[in-house]
C-alpha positions as a Python dict, from the first residue, in 0.01 Angstrom:
ca = {
    (1, 'X'): (0, 0, 0),
    (2, 'X'): (-49, -306, -216),
    (3, 'X'): (-193, -77, -481),
    (4, 'X'): (-152, -306, -788),
    (5, 'X'): (-215, -644, -630),
    (6, 'X'): (-504, -817, -793),
    (7, 'X'): (-375, -1175, -751),
    (8, 'X'): (-452, -1415, -471),
    (9, 'X'): (-171, -1347, -226),
    (10, 'X'): (-278, -1414, 131),
    (11, 'X'): (-169, -1314, 481),
    (12, 'X'): (49, -1025, 368),
    (13, 'X'): (111, -712, 566),
    (14, 'X'): (197, -385, 392),
    (15, 'X'): (238, -67, 599),
    (16, 'X'): (372, 253, 451),
    (17, 'X'): (345, 456, 131),
    (18, 'X'): (391, 239, -178),
    (19, 'X'): (469, -69, 31),
    (20, 'X'): (404, -379, -187),
    (21, 'X'): (252, -134, -431),
    (22, 'X'): (385, -205, -779),
    (23, 'X'): (390, -582, -790),
    (24, 'X'): (95, -815, -849),
    (25, 'X'): (144, -1006, -526),
    (26, 'X'): (52, -1372, -538),
    (27, 'X'): (290, -1480, -260),
    (28, 'X'): (188, -1530, 93),
    (29, 'X'): (300, -1435, 445),
    (30, 'X'): (509, -1135, 349),
    (31, 'X'): (562, -828, 568),
    (32, 'X'): (664, -493, 420),
    (33, 'X'): (684, -193, 646),
    (34, 'X'): (816, 134, 522),
    (35, 'X'): (816, 348, 202),
    (36, 'X'): (841, 113, -101),
    (37, 'X'): (921, -189, 116),
    (38, 'X'): (879, -503, -93),
    (39, 'X'): (732, -269, -360),
    (40, 'X'): (753, -503, -664),
    (41, 'X'): (695, -843, -502),
    (42, 'X'): (507, -1100, -709),
    (43, 'X'): (542, -1468, -615),
    (44, 'X'): (779, -1433, -322),
    (45, 'X'): (670, -1580, 10),
    (46, 'X'): (758, -1532, 376),
    (47, 'X'): (980, -1222, 321),
    (48, 'X'): (1016, -943, 577),
    (49, 'X'): (1116, -594, 470),
    (50, 'X'): (1143, -335, 751),
    (51, 'X'): (1264, 13, 649),
    (52, 'X'): (1241, 253, 365),
    (53, 'X'): (1294, 68, 30),
    (54, 'X'): (1390, -252, 212),
    (55, 'X'): (1374, -551, -26),
    (56, 'X'): (1238, -305, -280),
    (57, 'X'): (1350, -512, -578),
    (58, 'X'): (1239, -852, -459),
    (59, 'X'): (1011, -1038, -690),
    (60, 'X'): (998, -1415, -640),
    (61, 'X'): (1253, -1465, -363),
    (62, 'X'): (1145, -1641, -43),
    (63, 'X'): (1238, -1628, 321),
    (64, 'X'): (1448, -1312, 281),
    (65, 'X'): (1494, -1046, 547),
    (66, 'X'): (1579, -679, 493),
    (67, 'X'): (1605, -448, 794),
    (68, 'X'): (1722, -92, 736),
    (69, 'X'): (1714, 169, 468),
    (70, 'X'): (1739, 8, 122),
    (71, 'X'): (1851, -324, 278),
    (72, 'X'): (1840, -579, -1),
    (73, 'X'): (1680, -297, -188),
    (74, 'X'): (1774, -238, -549),
    (75, 'X'): (1847, -575, -707),
    (76, 'X'): (1579, -785, -868),
    (77, 'X'): (1593, -1033, -583),
    (78, 'X'): (1498, -1386, -680),
    (79, 'X'): (1727, -1563, -428),
    (80, 'X'): (1618, -1721, -103),
    (81, 'X'): (1705, -1716, 266),
    (82, 'X'): (1915, -1400, 260),
    (83, 'X'): (1955, -1180, 568),
    (84, 'X'): (2031, -814, 507),
    (85, 'X'): (2048, -591, 816),
    (86, 'X'): (2172, -237, 803),
    (87, 'X'): (2139, 56, 558),
    (88, 'X'): (2236, -64, 213),
    (89, 'X'): (2323, -412, 332),
    (90, 'X'): (2290, -652, 39),
    (91, 'X'): (2184, -352, -172),
    (92, 'X'): (2232, -510, -513),
    (93, 'X'): (2182, -879, -442),
    (94, 'X'): (1983, -1069, -706),
    (95, 'X'): (1984, -1449, -713),
    (96, 'X'): (2220, -1513, -423),
    (97, 'X'): (2108, -1760, -158),
    (98, 'X'): (2159, -1798, 217),
    (99, 'X'): (2389, -1495, 257),
    (100, 'X'): (2403, -1310, 585),
    (101, 'X'): (2497, -944, 546),
    (102, 'X'): (2491, -728, 855),
    (103, 'X'): (2619, -372, 886),
    (104, 'X'): (2619, -49, 693),
    (105, 'X'): (2680, -138, 326),
    (106, 'X'): (2777, -493, 409),
    (107, 'X'): (2775, -692, 82),
    (108, 'X'): (2680, -371, -95),
    (109, 'X'): (2786, -485, -449),
    (110, 'X'): (2715, -861, -405),
    (111, 'X'): (2496, -977, -690),
    (112, 'X'): (2513, -1357, -679),
    (113, 'X'): (2675, -1613, -453),
    (114, 'X'): (2574, -1836, -169),
    (115, 'X'): (2657, -1891, 202),
    (116, 'X'): (2860, -1571, 234),
    (117, 'X'): (2874, -1389, 573),
    (118, 'X'): (2965, -1021, 605),
    (119, 'X'): (2939, -862, 951),
    (120, 'X'): (3061, -502, 984),
    (121, 'X'): (3061, -169, 809),
    (122, 'X'): (3130, -221, 432),
    (123, 'X'): (3243, -579, 490),
    (124, 'X'): (3251, -768, 154),
    (125, 'X'): (3116, -454, 0),
    (126, 'X'): (3295, -463, -340),
    (127, 'X'): (3217, -817, -444),
    (128, 'X'): (3044, -775, -775),
    (129, 'X'): (2956, -1017, -1052),
    (130, 'X'): (3129, -1342, -954),
    (131, 'X'): (2929, -1629, -810),
    (132, 'X'): (3126, -1638, -483),
    (133, 'X'): (3073, -1901, -222),
    (134, 'X'): (3128, -1934, 157),
    (135, 'X'): (3335, -1625, 234),
    (136, 'X'): (3326, -1490, 585),
    (137, 'X'): (3418, -1123, 649),
    (138, 'X'): (3376, -1004, 1005),
    (139, 'X'): (3500, -657, 1103),
    (140, 'X'): (3489, -302, 973),
    (141, 'X'): (3605, -299, 608),
    (142, 'X'): (3696, -665, 603),
    (143, 'X'): (3720, -768, 235),
    (144, 'X'): (3602, -414, 147),
    (145, 'X'): (3804, -295, -155),
    (146, 'X'): (3885, -601, -358),
    (147, 'X'): (3649, -734, -624),
    (148, 'X'): (3618, -1071, -459),
    (149, 'X'): (3599, -1368, -697),
    (150, 'X'): (3759, -1630, -466),
    (151, 'X'): (3576, -1869, -234),
    (152, 'X'): (3604, -1998, 121),
    (153, 'X'): (3807, -1711, 267),
    (154, 'X'): (3780, -1596, 627),
    (155, 'X'): (3867, -1245, 745),
    (156, 'X'): (3822, -1158, 1113),
    (157, 'X'): (3922, -808, 1218),
    (158, 'X'): (3930, -455, 1082),
    (159, 'X'): (4050, -439, 716),
    (160, 'X'): (4137, -809, 701),
    (161, 'X'): (4178, -934, 350),
    (162, 'X'): (4086, -584, 240),
    (163, 'X'): (4208, -624, -123),
    (164, 'X'): (4118, -988, -171),
    (165, 'X'): (4032, -1078, -534),
    (166, 'X'): (4076, -1440, -664),
    (167, 'X'): (4247, -1589, -361),
    (168, 'X'): (4082, -1887, -202),
    (169, 'X'): (4085, -2067, 133),
    (170, 'X'): (4277, -1787, 313),
    (171, 'X'): (4234, -1713, 685),
    (172, 'X'): (4323, -1373, 823),
    (173, 'X'): (4268, -1280, 1189),
    (174, 'X'): (4373, -948, 1339),
    (175, 'X'): (4355, -583, 1233),
    (176, 'X'): (4509, -539, 888),
    (177, 'X'): (4598, -904, 854),
    (178, 'X'): (4646, -965, 478),
    (179, 'X'): (4512, -619, 446),
    (180, 'X'): (4724, -432, 186),
    (181, 'X'): (4819, -676, -89),
    (182, 'X'): (4594, -775, -376),
    (183, 'X'): (4543, -1131, -258),
    (184, 'X'): (4538, -1387, -544),
    (185, 'X'): (4721, -1661, -354),
    (186, 'X'): (4557, -1954, -179),
    (187, 'X'): (4572, -2135, 156),
    (188, 'X'): (4748, -1870, 364),
    (189, 'X'): (4689, -1837, 737),
    (190, 'X'): (4772, -1511, 917),
    (191, 'X'): (4692, -1449, 1281),
    (192, 'X'): (4800, -1114, 1435),
    (193, 'X'): (4781, -745, 1354),
    (194, 'X'): (4924, -681, 1009),
    (195, 'X'): (5046, -1040, 968),
    (196, 'X'): (5104, -1120, 598),
    (197, 'X'): (5000, -761, 532),
    (198, 'X'): (5144, -731, 182),
    (199, 'X'): (5080, -1086, 47),
    (200, 'X'): (4967, -1106, -317),
    (201, 'X'): (5027, -1434, -509),
    (202, 'X'): (5203, -1612, -227),
    (203, 'X'): (5044, -1924, -95),
    (204, 'X'): (5057, -2189, 181),
    (205, 'X'): (5216, -1946, 428),
    (206, 'X'): (5153, -1950, 804),
    (207, 'X'): (5211, -1629, 997),
    (208, 'X'): (5127, -1605, 1360),
    (209, 'X'): (5217, -1292, 1556),
    (210, 'X'): (5187, -918, 1497),
    (211, 'X'): (5388, -818, 1188),
    (212, 'X'): (5491, -1169, 1106),
    (213, 'X'): (5563, -1214, 732),
    (214, 'X'): (5432, -857, 691),
    (215, 'X'): (5636, -780, 382),
    (216, 'X'): (5584, -1110, 198),
    (217, 'X'): (5433, -1088, -142),
    (218, 'X'): (5484, -1392, -363),
    (219, 'X'): (5649, -1610, -99),
    (220, 'X'): (5541, -1974, -68),
    (221, 'X'): (5534, -2225, 216),
    (222, 'X'): (5684, -2020, 497),
    (223, 'X'): (5609, -2051, 866),
    (224, 'X'): (5657, -1749, 1085),
    (225, 'X'): (5558, -1762, 1453),
    (226, 'X'): (5631, -1473, 1684),
    (227, 'X'): (5632, -1096, 1687),
    (228, 'X'): (5769, -958, 1358),
    (229, 'X'): (5918, -1289, 1247),
    (230, 'X'): (6026, -1292, 881),
    (231, 'X'): (5891, -942, 871),
    (232, 'X'): (6100, -785, 588),
    (233, 'X'): (6097, -1078, 342),
    (234, 'X'): (5938, -909, 41),
    (235, 'X'): (5969, -1177, -225),
    (236, 'X'): (6096, -1513, -333),
    (237, 'X'): (6190, -1659, 3),
    (238, 'X'): (6017, -1996, 24),
    (239, 'X'): (5983, -2279, 276),
    (240, 'X'): (6152, -2094, 564),
    (241, 'X'): (6069, -2150, 925),
    (242, 'X'): (6112, -1862, 1176),
    (243, 'X'): (5997, -1910, 1537),
    (244, 'X'): (6064, -1657, 1813),
    (245, 'X'): (6067, -1283, 1874),
    (246, 'X'): (6196, -1109, 1558),
    (247, 'X'): (6353, -1425, 1418),
    (248, 'X'): (6460, -1351, 1054),
    (249, 'X'): (6316, -1003, 1106),
    (250, 'X'): (6549, -751, 938),
    (251, 'X'): (6678, -910, 618),
    (252, 'X'): (6479, -929, 296),
    (253, 'X'): (6486, -1302, 289),
    (254, 'X'): (6502, -1445, -65),
    (255, 'X'): (6679, -1770, 38),
    (256, 'X'): (6495, -2093, 87),
    (257, 'X'): (6485, -2369, 340),
    (258, 'X'): (6621, -2188, 644),
    (259, 'X'): (6519, -2256, 1005),
    (260, 'X'): (6547, -2004, 1283),
    (261, 'X'): (6423, -2075, 1635),
    (262, 'X'): (6487, -1823, 1905),
    (263, 'X'): (6492, -1445, 1959),
    (264, 'X'): (6669, -1265, 1673),
    (265, 'X'): (6791, -1598, 1530),
    (266, 'X'): (6902, -1543, 1165),
    (267, 'X'): (6778, -1186, 1206),
    (268, 'X'): (6970, -1041, 907),
    (269, 'X'): (6935, -1326, 665),
    (270, 'X'): (6892, -1237, 292),
    (271, 'X'): (6990, -1481, 19),
    (272, 'X'): (7133, -1756, 238),
    (273, 'X'): (6982, -2099, 209),
    (274, 'X'): (6944, -2414, 424),
    (275, 'X'): (7082, -2259, 743),
    (276, 'X'): (6971, -2373, 1087),
    (277, 'X'): (6992, -2144, 1388),
    (278, 'X'): (6849, -2242, 1722),
    (279, 'X'): (6895, -2019, 2024),
    (280, 'X'): (6868, -1648, 2111),
    (281, 'X'): (7081, -1453, 1872),
    (282, 'X'): (7211, -1763, 1691),
    (283, 'X'): (7360, -1669, 1349),
    (284, 'X'): (7191, -1331, 1383),
    (285, 'X'): (7421, -1154, 1134),
    (286, 'X'): (7431, -1426, 869),
    (287, 'X'): (7318, -1290, 526),
    (288, 'X'): (7417, -1493, 225),
    (289, 'X'): (7567, -1788, 399),
    (290, 'X'): (7467, -2141, 318),
    (291, 'X'): (7426, -2469, 505),
    (292, 'X'): (7543, -2350, 843),
    (293, 'X'): (7422, -2494, 1176),
    (294, 'X'): (7429, -2277, 1486),
    (295, 'X'): (7280, -2417, 1805),
    (296, 'X'): (7304, -2219, 2134),
    (297, 'X'): (7272, -1859, 2247),
    (298, 'X'): (7481, -1627, 2028),
    (299, 'X'): (7639, -1922, 1841),
    (300, 'X'): (7788, -1797, 1508),
    (301, 'X'): (7644, -1460, 1609),
    (302, 'X'): (7881, -1208, 1446),
    (303, 'X'): (7943, -1378, 1114),
    (304, 'X'): (7818, -1171, 822),
    (305, 'X'): (8072, -1301, 562),
    (306, 'X'): (7971, -1594, 338),
    (307, 'X'): (8115, -1872, 549),
    (308, 'X'): (7940, -2199, 457),
    (309, 'X'): (7901, -2553, 591),
    (310, 'X'): (8007, -2459, 943),
    (311, 'X'): (7866, -2620, 1263),
    (312, 'X'): (7865, -2421, 1592),
    (313, 'X'): (7707, -2583, 1892),
    (314, 'X'): (7716, -2427, 2241),
    (315, 'X'): (7688, -2090, 2409),
    (316, 'X'): (7895, -1844, 2199),
    (317, 'X'): (8049, -2104, 1981),
    (318, 'X'): (8213, -1924, 1683),
    (319, 'X'): (8058, -1612, 1831),
    (320, 'X'): (8299, -1323, 1790),
    (321, 'X'): (8476, -1378, 1456),
    (322, 'X'): (8330, -1278, 1123),
    (323, 'X'): (8360, -1626, 976),
    (324, 'X'): (8420, -1655, 603),
    (325, 'X'): (8593, -1994, 629),
    (326, 'X'): (8412, -2315, 547),
    (327, 'X'): (8367, -2667, 698),
    (328, 'X'): (8453, -2582, 1057),
    (329, 'X'): (8303, -2757, 1361),
    (330, 'X'): (8287, -2600, 1704),
    (331, 'X'): (8118, -2780, 1995),
    (332, 'X'): (8137, -2616, 2335),
    (333, 'X'): (8118, -2280, 2507),
    (334, 'X'): (8315, -2020, 2295),
    (335, 'X'): (8484, -2294, 2097),
    (336, 'X'): (8640, -2142, 1780),
    (337, 'X'): (8521, -1808, 1925),
    (338, 'X'): (8745, -1585, 1710),
    (339, 'X'): (8756, -1778, 1382),
    (340, 'X'): (8750, -1571, 1062),
    (341, 'X'): (8903, -1715, 744),
    (342, 'X'): (9007, -2051, 883),
    (343, 'X'): (8878, -2371, 729),
    (344, 'X'): (8829, -2737, 814),
    (345, 'X'): (8896, -2696, 1189),
    (346, 'X'): (8734, -2914, 1461),
    (347, 'X'): (8713, -2781, 1818),
    (348, 'X'): (8533, -2981, 2088),
    (349, 'X'): (8522, -2857, 2447),
    (350, 'X'): (8478, -2529, 2628),
    (351, 'X'): (8721, -2275, 2495),
    (352, 'X'): (8875, -2518, 2248),
    (353, 'X'): (9067, -2329, 1975),
    (354, 'X'): (8893, -2018, 2098),
    (355, 'X'): (9147, -1770, 1960),
    (356, 'X'): (9245, -1912, 1623),
    (357, 'X'): (9150, -1690, 1326),
    (358, 'X'): (9291, -1802, 987),
    (359, 'X'): (9415, -2144, 1090),
    (360, 'X'): (9316, -2450, 891),
    (361, 'X'): (9281, -2829, 939),
    (362, 'X'): (9334, -2831, 1313),
    (363, 'X'): (9170, -3063, 1566),
    (364, 'X'): (9133, -2948, 1929),
    (365, 'X'): (8953, -3169, 2183),
    (366, 'X'): (8924, -3079, 2547),
    (367, 'X'): (8878, -2780, 2776),
    (368, 'X'): (9078, -2483, 2633),
    (369, 'X'): (9268, -2715, 2395),
    (370, 'X'): (9472, -2516, 2140),
    (371, 'X'): (9328, -2207, 2306),
    (372, 'X'): (9645, -1993, 2281),
    (373, 'X'): (9697, -2027, 1908),
    (374, 'X'): (9591, -1709, 1728),
    (375, 'X'): (9679, -1765, 1363),
    (376, 'X'): (9871, -1953, 1100),
    (377, 'X'): (9893, -2285, 1282),
    (378, 'X'): (9772, -2561, 1051),
    (379, 'X'): (9716, -2934, 1064),
    (380, 'X'): (9768, -2966, 1438),
}
């Protein structure tokens, strides 16, 4: 121990074969315990290496801790205030500062960078080369596989942000959250198992709930709250809001500016834009439709044809018909219930114009008004 030290280092403790052996130690208050612990230290001070080859490459760094086999061990460590606990934790770190790396191979490839925290097996283990700042990876394999160059990301849970590269200011909480895609986008928030699982270049998305926005890749500015909301939207759909169990779940949403609130609301939506559906099952079969408003349970529920600019308010309003007509207004329970190709109709009241199908330009106001008309009646 301390075999080559001829300089004036004081208050050092070296225990173990070749501990503090190869460096000419002038630093003070260092502790190296284990084979080759702190083996090349020179001017470093107040470092603690406990374990075989712990802090083995440290030269002038100060206030570093390495506990475990080869913890902080192979890099020429000149940085300060790093904590490396676990076999191979911080194995290659050089001039990084104030990093906390705890767990087997945590921060394994990290060379430079400051204020990073990795807690868990192989957390932040592939970050190599870039001067990364203030990333937090907590959980087994969190930020494991991606060569991280981005800053200020937070991953909490197994395999969160697993393929993160240049993305910045992302927050992923839950097993597999943002876990599969090569994340280059910024400012995403995902909370829930596998939320935003496939995201790549997408940014400014909020996904809360297991499986929410799971298929999104390059989508921007979406809000998905609830189990499997907006789950299948794989690309291009931007600035949509889905709140409720499986709202906007099934369709690959590429349309923009839609709002769905309620269980299965707008469930099948694909290319449709600027639709509003509020209520359980509201507009649940709408696909490519545009600028429709459905408020109430099962309002506009069976329409899969491209009917546009329709308003259905009330339980079951425009529910049963597959509406391809435009500019209809139904307010009341089952108003315009069977409408299909009809256009420019107004029905206000429970059951108003409930049975018309292809009629056009009718106005029905009152309970069951115009309820018996089935088709062809116009301008009444």
